[in-house]
TORSE-169269 format. One record per residue (C-alpha): residue in one letter; z, y, x. Coordinates in steps of 0.05 Angstrom, whole numbers, padded with zeros to 5 digits, always signed. Last residue first. Layout:
TORSE-169269
AZYX/...
END
This chain:
TORSE-169269
L-00337-00152-00044/V-00270-00183-00064/E-00222-00160-00010/K-00254-00094+00007/Y-00266-00078-00067/I-00193-00092-00081/L-00172-00042-00028/K-00215+00013-00058/L-00189-00007-00127/L-00118+00008-00103/E-00136+00079-00084/S-00170+00089-00151/D-00109+00060-00187/F-00062+00108-00151/D-00102+00170-00167/I-00082+00221-00116/K-00051+00290-00113/T-00036+00316-00043/A+00028+00352-00023/K+00033+00385+00045/V+00104+00398+00069/S+00131+00436+00129/L+00196+00409+00156/F+00264+00443+00163/L+00302+00383+00137/E+00346+00424+00089/N+00299+00481+00070/E+00231+00448+00074/I+00249+00377+00053/Y+00297+00401-00001/E+00249+00454-00027/I+00193+00402-00033/I+00238+00355-00073/P+00267+00411-00116/E+00196+00434-00131/E+00177+00370-00166/I+00115+00336-00137/K+00058+00336-00187/E+00042+00265-00207/E-00003+00214-00174/S+00030+00227-00108/Y+00014+00233-00034/I+00064+00271+00007/N+00048+00294+00078/V+00107+00316+00120/T+00102+00356+00184/D+00132+00360+00253/I+00175+00297+00259/F+00214+00293+00324/S+00197+00235+00369/G+00243+00249+00429/E+00279+00183+00423/Y+00239+00134+00381/I+00257+00071+00420/P+00329+00094+00423/K+00337+00084+00347/S+00382+00136+00314/Y+00326+00183+00296/F+00291+00131+00252/E+00354+00107+00218/K+00376+00177+00201/L+00307+00192+00176/T+00313+00134+00128/Q+00382+00153+00105/N+00361+00224+00091/L+00300+00200+00053/N+00345+00155+00012/Y+00392+00212-00005/A+00336+00261-00022/F+00301+00210-00066/L+00366+00193-00102/K+00380+00267-00112/N+00312+00280-00140/N+00319+00221-00186/Q+00386+00244-00212/I+00361+00315-00226/L+00300+00288-00262/D+00341+00238-00301/L+00387+00293-00325/E+00328+00335-00348/Q+00299+00275-00385/K+00367+00264-00418/Y+00360+00332-00450/D+00411+00387-00463/L+00446+00385-00396/E+00519+00404-00385/N+00532+00404-00311/D+00581+00350-00290/S+00554+00341-00219/I+00520+00276-00202/D+00552+00234-00147/I+00504+00184-00117/E+00533+00115-00105/D+00544+00076-00042/E+00619+00079-00054/S+00638+00110+00013/E+00570+00145+00016/D+00589+00196-00037/F+00529+00241-00037/V+00528+00313-00061/L+00463+00351-00071/E+00465+00420-00102/D+00521+00456-00066/D+00511+00422+00001/E+00529+00357+00035/F+00502+00311+00087/E+00540+00270+00137/F+00516+00226+00193/E+00548+00179+00243/F+00498+00130+00273/E+00524+00058+00270/D+00475+00032+00219/K+00442-00035+00228/I+00394-00035+00170/E+00398-00101+00133/F+00333-00137+00121/R+00353-00205+00148/D+00426-00192+00135/D+00438-00256+00096/D+00379-00304+00088/E+00414-00366+00112/E+00471-00353+00064/N+00425-00352+00004/E+00459-00318-00055/E+00465-00256-00014/Y+00389-00246-00016/N+00392-00219-00087/T+00322-00190-00087/Y+00288-00225-00145/L+00239-00176-00174/L+00248-00117-00221/E+00321-00107-00203/K+00356-00061-00252/E+00344+00012-00243/E+00366+00074-00205/I+00306+00116-00190/T+00269+00135-00126/K+00272+00066-00095/F+00260+00053-00022/F+00207+00032+00028/S+00206+00046+00103/G+00158+00049+00161/F+00158+00068+00234/I+00110+00075+00294/Y+00041+00078+00263/K-00003+00098+00321/G-00055+00151+00336/D-00009+00193+00379/K+00049+00190+00329/T+00052+00166+00257/I+00111+00156+00210/L+00100+00115+00147/L+00141+00120+00084/T+00135+00086+00016/A+00172+00117-00043/N+00193+00085-00108/E+00200+00094-00183/S+00157+00153-00207/T+00112+00146-00147/Y+00111+00178-00078/L+00069+00153-00020/I+00102+00191+00038/H+00072+00206+00106/L+00117+00233+00162/K+00079+00262+00220/V+00093+00265+00294/E+00038+00309+00321/D-00014+00283+00370/S-00067+00285+00315/A-00122+00233+00317/L-00084+00190+00266/T-00097+00237+00208/D-00159+00203+00180/S-00121+00137+00171/T-00070+00169+00126/L-00092+00148+00056/N-00113+00079+00079/K-00045+00069+00112/L-00012+00091+00047/I-00048+00037+00008/I-00031-00015+00061/F+00042+00005+00060/P+00042-00001-00016/S+00032-00076-00006/F-00021-00111-00047/I-00019-00178-00082/L-00086-00209-00102/D-00105-00269-00145/I-00046-00282-00191/G-00048-00338-00242/T-00036-00328-00316/K+00018-00378-00335/V+00050-00381-00265/F+00049-00306-00259/L+00125-00298-00251/K+00128-00362-00209/Q+00077-00333-00160/L+00114-00267-00160/F+00180-00302-00144/N+00149-00340-00086/I+00121-00276-00058/E+00189-00241-00063/I+00228-00299-00033/K+00178-00303+00024/S+00202-00234+00044/V+00147-00185+00060/F+00115-00163+00125/N+00063-00113+00148/T+00049-00115+00222/F+00021-00053+00255/L-00043-00022+00283/N-00086-00082+00300/D-00125-00069+00236/V-00064-00091+00195/C-00031-00154+00225/I-00005-00196+00168/N+00064-00223+00152/Y+00099-00272+00106/I+00173-00274+00117/Y+00233-00320+00123/R+00217-00360+00185/R+00192-00298+00220/D+00264-00273+00230/I+00263-00197+00234/S+00316-00161+00275/Y+00266-00110+00302/D+00266-00138+00373/S+00263-00207+00342/F+00194-00192+00315/S+00166-00173+00383/T+00141-00241+00404/A+00091-00243+00347/S+00057-00181+00376/C+00022-00142+00321/T+00064-00080+00334/P+00097-00023+00296/I+00136-00070+00250/I+00128-00057+00176/G+00168-00065+00113/Q+00183-00110+00054/G+00244-00139+00019/L+00259-00076-00021/S+00213-00096-00078/N+00154-00060-00109/L+00097-00103-00085/T+00032-00090-00121/T-00006-00131-00173/V-00075-00160-00184/V-00106-00210-00232/Y-00180-00220-00217/S-00239-00232-00263/R-00309-00256-00247/T-00326-00299-00307/H-00305-00245-00357/Q-00276-00250-00427/E-00229-00306-00408/Q-00192-00261-00358/A-00176-00208-00410/K-00151-00261-00458/N-00107-00290-00404/I-00077-00222-00388/H-00063-00205-00461/E-00034-00274-00477/V+00012-00271-00417/I+00036-00202-00437/E+00050-00222-00508/G+00085-00286-00487/S+00133-00244-00444/L+00128-00248-00369/T+00188-00280-00336/Q+00248-00260-00293/N+00248-00188-00315/D+00270-00206-00386/E+00267-00140-00422/N+00191-00137-00421/E+00163-00084-00468/F+00089-00076-00459/E+00042-00018-00443/E-00033-00026-00445/A-00086+00010-00405/E-00162+00008-00412/S-00223+00016-00369/N-00298+00013-00372/I-00356+00027-00325/V-00316+00036-00261/Q-00364+00041-00202/L-00366-00001-00139/N-00435-00030-00159/K-00404-00055-00224/T-00333-00048-00248/D-00292-00067-00309/Y-00221-00043-00301/T-00159-00067-00337/H-00091-00033-00329/V-00031-00074-00352/W+00035-00036-00353/V+00100-00074-00357/K+00165-00045-00383/D+00239-00062-00372/D+00242-00029-00303/Y+00170-00010-00288/F+00126-00068-00266/Y+00051-00057-00255/V-00004-00108-00270/I-00076-00094-00250/I-00130-00134-00285/F-00195-00127-00246/R-00259-00146-00283/Y-00323-00154-00244/L-00397-00144-00262/L-00447-00161-00208/K-00487-00111-00167/R-00434-00109-00114/K-00442-00183-00102/I-00516-00173-00086/F-00500-00122-00031/S-00447-00168-00002/F-00499-00224+00003/M-00547-00178+00039/
END
């Protein structure tokens, strides 16, 4: 009964997204699980260690206008992942030290973890506005894929955005593997320089001893320098160059992720059958062609509204 009454009230959710040197603030007024008003503002934010005065003023003003308001953001840093168990004694099996992470068990399906460094940084970043809810993209992807768990196929699910990709692999009703990586080259949005803290070194490093090479006429990766080699084709527009670069970076990181998955003895015999991609934007053909032609996997692309999916999670937490 109390939850029913809460749904009838007016709420304001202020969602903050970080994109390189820009910050997007999406504001939603909702009542009875329905959006009755929304707006989006884009801000320049060259200093990625603090929020500009303009952003702070905008968020605080939005909060002051409603009694029931929540500031929300999502994790977009590399210091996050999943462990396919909720057993606290299994963390060491996956080279994760619990002293340096925050973790939650998600519906008894898997553990979602994030570096304490990242959470502490976000709390400092929002010190002048406050931060109420922080969501992991793994939870969003889990909600998108929960209806597919009944299948006995090994499926790769990808939540694809303009700047990062979240991966979950499912088998026999279980989430068995997860990964998060960038799809564009950019400066660090959050503090992720773990090397400055000696005690934190190698906590999220992928142990990689599996030999793998990938090369073809369109995608060439120079792993010796950890950089992606772009061919010297003459392009008229920077946007076209960025598109090619981003596709290559996605392909490279996807390759590395699958290499890690297949190299682990625990997943021996788990060969991926299909790939489901969820994206707010239309998936570029080169990405689909790469997965189908180079990885020999069938692809199903589904268009989603990222904010709508995030609002579903917010409702669960607040209402």
